[in-house]
C-alpha positions in Angstrom: 12.8 15.0 -5.6 12.6 11.3 -5.8 13.5 9.4 -2.7 14.1 5.7 -2.1 10.5 5.4 -0.9 9.0 6.7 -4.1 11.7 5.4 -6.5 10.9 1.8 -6.1 7.3 0.7 -6.5 5.4 -2.2 -8.0 2.4 0.1 -8.4 1.8 0.7 -12.1 1.2 4.3 -13.1 -2.1 3.4 -14.6 -3.2 1.7 -11.4 -2.1 4.7 -9.4 -4.2 6.9 -11.6 -7.2 4.7 -11.2 -6.7 4.6 -7.4 -6.6 8.4 -7.3 -9.8 8.5 -9.3 -11.3 6.3 -6.6 -9.9 8.7 -3.9 -11.8 11.4 -5.7 -15.0 9.3 -5.8 -14.8 8.5 -2.0 -14.1 12.2 -1.3 -17.1 13.2 -3.4 -19.2 10.6 -1.6 -18.2 12.1 1.8 -19.1 15.6 0.8 -22.2 14.4 -1.0 -23.4 12.9 2.3 -22.4 16.0 4.2 -24.5 18.1 1.8 -27.4 15.7 2.2 -27.1 15.6 6.0 -27.2 19.4 6.1 -30.3 19.5 3.9 -32.0 16.9 6.2 -31.1 18.8 9.3 -32.6 22.0 8.0 -35.8 20.2 7.1 -36.1 18.6 10.5 -35.2 15.1 9.4 -32.9 14.5 12.3 -32.7 10.7 12.0 -31.7 11.0 8.4 -29.3 13.8 9.2 -27.6 11.6 11.8 -27.4 8.7 9.4 -25.9 10.9 6.7 -23.4 12.7 9.0 -22.2 9.3 10.1 -21.8 8.2 6.5 -19.8 11.4 5.8 -17.2 10.3 8.3 -17.3 6.7 7.0 -16.6 7.9 3.4 -13.8 10.1 4.7 -12.3 7.0 6.2 -12.7 5.1 2.9 -10.8 7.9 1.2 -8.0 8.0 3.7 -7.6 4.2 3.5 -7.0 4.6 -0.3 -4.6 7.5 0.2 -2.5 5.6 2.7 -2.4 2.6 0.5 -1.3 4.6 -2.6 1.5 6.3 -0.6 2.6 3.2 1.2 2.9 1.4 -2.2 5.3 4.1 -3.4 2.7 6.1 -5.3 1.5 9.6 -4.7 -2.1 10.0 -3.6 -3.8 13.2 -4.6 -6.3 15.1 -2.5 -9.5 15.4 -4.4 -11.1 18.5 -5.7 -14.8 18.5 -4.9 -17.2 20.5 -7.0 -20.8 20.4 -8.3 -22.5 19.0 -5.2 -26.2 18.9 -5.0 -27.7 21.0 -2.2 -31.5 20.7 -2.7 -33.9 17.8 -2.9 -37.6 17.7 -3.6 -38.3 15.2 -0.8 -36.6 12.8 1.6 -37.3 10.0 -0.8 -35.8 11.9 -3.7 -32.6 12.3 -1.5 -32.4 8.6 -0.8 -33.1 7.7 -4.4 -29.9 9.7 -5.1 -28.1 7.8 -2.4 -28.9 4.5 -4.0 -27.9 5.7 -7.5 -24.6 7.0 -6.1 -23.8 3.8 -4.3 -24.4 1.8 -7.4 -22.1 4.1 -9.3 -19.4 3.7 -6.6 -19.9 -0.1 -6.7 -19.3 -0.1 -10.5 -16.2 2.1 -10.1 -14.8 -0.3 -7.5 -15.5 -3.4 -9.5 -13.8 -1.8 -12.5 -10.8 -0.9 -10.4 -10.6 -4.5 -9.0 -11.0 -5.9 -12.5 -8.1 -3.7 -13.7 -5.9 -4.8 -10.8 -6.6 -8.5 -11.6 -6.0 -8.0 -15.3 -2.5 -6.4 -14.7 -1.7 -9.1 -12.1 -1.4 -6.5 -9.3 -2.7 -9.0 -6.7 -1.7 -6.9 -3.7 -3.9 -4.0 -4.9 -6.6 -6.5 -6.0 -6.6 -8.0 -2.5 -6.7 -4.5 -0.9 -9.8 -3.7 -3.1 -11.7 -6.7 -1.9 -12.6 -4.8 1.3 -14.2 -2.1 -0.8 -16.1 -4.7 -2.9 -17.6 -6.1 0.3 -18.2 -2.7 1.8 -20.1 -1.5 -1.3 -22.4 -4.5 -1.3 -23.3 -3.5 2.3 -23.8 0.2 1.3 -26.1 -0.7 -1.5 -28.1 -3.0 0.8 -28.5 -0.3 3.3 -29.7 2.2 0.7 -32.2 -0.3 -0.6 -33.4 -1.0 2.9 -34.0 2.7 3.5 -36.0 3.0 0.2 -38.1 0.0 1.4 -39.2 2.2 4.4 -40.9 4.5 1.9 -42.7 1.6 0.3 -43.7 -0.1 3.5 -44.6 2.9 5.7 -45.5 5.4 2.9 -45.2 9.1 3.2 -48.9 9.7 3.9 -49.8 11.5 7.1 -47.0 11.1 9.6 -45.3 8.5 7.4 -42.3 10.7 6.5 -41.7 11.4 10.2 -41.8 7.7 10.9 -39.5 6.9 8.0 -37.0 9.4 9.4 -37.3 7.9 12.8 -36.6 4.4 11.3 -33.5 5.8 9.4 -32.2 7.1 12.7 -32.7 3.7 14.3 -30.8 2.2 11.4 -28.0 4.6 11.9 -27.7 3.5 15.6 -27.8 -0.2 14.6 -25.1 0.2 12.0 -22.9 2.0 14.6 -23.2 -1.0 17.0 -22.0 -3.4 14.3 
């Protein structure tokens, strides 16, 4: 049943569809991090687990922000189906290599969505997406910083333990910001 709320919208159907794809990507990100956090915790990487559990919640918030925007704009946000998560990694570095790859993919998706909004002159949604553009730059920078720990500290001897400890400290520093 159409109501006055959903009958009138400036949100184009194509834009709504693209926003819902981003909802799915943010949901996938959340559960991707949850799966990674669980793997870390079972391997004793408690600093990394903390970092990734925190990111699970952050990605859920990103998803909810999109859902609320779509619905408030008169569209219909769809809860994402999440499948095909990765549950095993060969090492802590392997896991964080995947984090960076994933964050770059999310950045590309967000940039494409912002580009679409600009091209169809949906400036309200374009402006809304600017928060995500900025957030993604930060997410990529954090993932790169974590991978630098592996280069600087190395995994030799107690290196992996120290890297995990530094990732835990990074998680605490991010929370304070």
